[in-house]
N, C-alpha and C positions, 0 to 999 in steps of 0.2 A: 635656463627660464626664455619666454615668450614676451621677446625683445617688440615683437608686431604689439604685442596687447598694452606693454607699455607705453609704446610708442604713442598708440591711439588712445590712451586714456591722458598722457600726460598733453595731448594734441587737445584732447577735448576738456581739461581743468584749463590750460592757458587761454581755451577761447572764452571759457565761462569766467573767466577773471578777466579777460580782459571787456567783455560785455558788465561787466559788473564796474568795472574801473569807468567806462563811459556813460554808464547811468548817474555812478556818482557825481561826473563830471558834470552832465547835461540837469545834474538838480543845481548843481551850485551856482551853475553861468545864468543868471537869475538878476533883475534890475533893483539895486542898493545891495550887490555887492561890496563891499569895502574891504578893509582894514585885512586882519588877521586872515579871512575866510581868502583871500588873495591869495596869500600864502600856500593855504591847504590847497586851495585850485592849482597853483605851479606845482605841486609836489604830485597832486594827483594825475596833472598831464603827462610830468617825466613817467610816472608808473605804465601809466597810459601807452606812452612811445615804449620804454621797455617789453612791458608784455606784449608789444604787437612785434617785437621783436623776438622775442620767447617764440610767437604764435609760428612767426615765419620757418625760425632754425627750427624747433621741434617738427613742424609740418614736413618743409627739406627732406628731415632725415625717415619722417614716415616714407613719403613717395620713396625714397632711392634705395632703404633698408628696410621695408615695412615687408611681410608677404605679398604684396599685389605686384607685379612688375610694373616697375618706371613706365612702359610704355604705354602700360593703359592710362593713366594719367595724364600723359606729354602729350599725347592722339583723343584727350580725350574733351571735345566742345565744352561740357559743362564743369569741367576743372578750369580751362580758362576764362570760363564765363564767370568764375567764384574766384579765381584770379584776381580780373580786372575788375570785380567788386572790391573787393579786398583793397587793392591798387587806389579806386576813388577814394576807399574811406580814408585810407593814407592821405591822400592831395588834401583833400576837406578839413582833414585835422589842421594843416598849416597857418591858415590864417587866423584860428583858434587860438593855436599856439605864440603863433607872434604876437597877439594881438596881451594874451596873459603876460609872456613876459616885460611887452613895454607896460604892463598896468605893476606890475613888481618891481620894476627900476623906478617910473615914477612916485610910486606910494612910498618906495625907500622904508623908512623907518613910522611913516607917517599911519595910526593908526583911522584916522578919517578921510583916507582917502577913497573918493569912490570913483571907478570909469564911466568915463561917458555913455550915458545910456544908449546911442547909438551907435557904439562898438558893443555896447554888450546885445543889445537887439543883431548888430551885422553876426555877433558868434554867436549865438543861437540859431539864427538862419544856417549856418554851415552846420550845426549840431543836429538840426533838423533834417538835414537832404542827408549828413549821416547816419540817422537811425532809418530814415526809408532805402537807403543803400545796403545797411544792415540787415537788412531783413532778406533781402534777393542772398544772400550767404549760408542760410540752411537751408533754404528752396534746391542750392543749384549741388550741396554737400547732400541731399537725401538722393536727388536724380542722379547723383553717381554711384551713390550705394545700390542705386537698383539697377545700375547696366545703363542708365541714359547718356547719351554723349559719346559715346565709343565706336 
């Protein structure tokens, strides 16, 4: 079996799934968010975190068990730029995640709870910045795939 192909496919599928979850979360964090949607958003946010972990694990397996020598990645500035962008996305998700957990706790079983609009706006700002940083990741990946950065 071609494990490099399996790892590459798994990594790409995990990344595309992560982006899909991010897009769904981005679409839900809007003024007027309330009730049951907060619970759905919290589940999406948890799935986003889990999928990010899967991306990291499969990516690490690719680096160390894939067909390309790990030294290529570890000495490549485009690889490290991609890792820095991924880390930045992870850090940028912390404030929205904290807000979502707070909304869940505050809402309890109340279906009419609406998070304060300024908190929604602040969370959306972080999501917008994440989306901008996300654009850098495939650019750095494409550069790496073409031999840049080494």
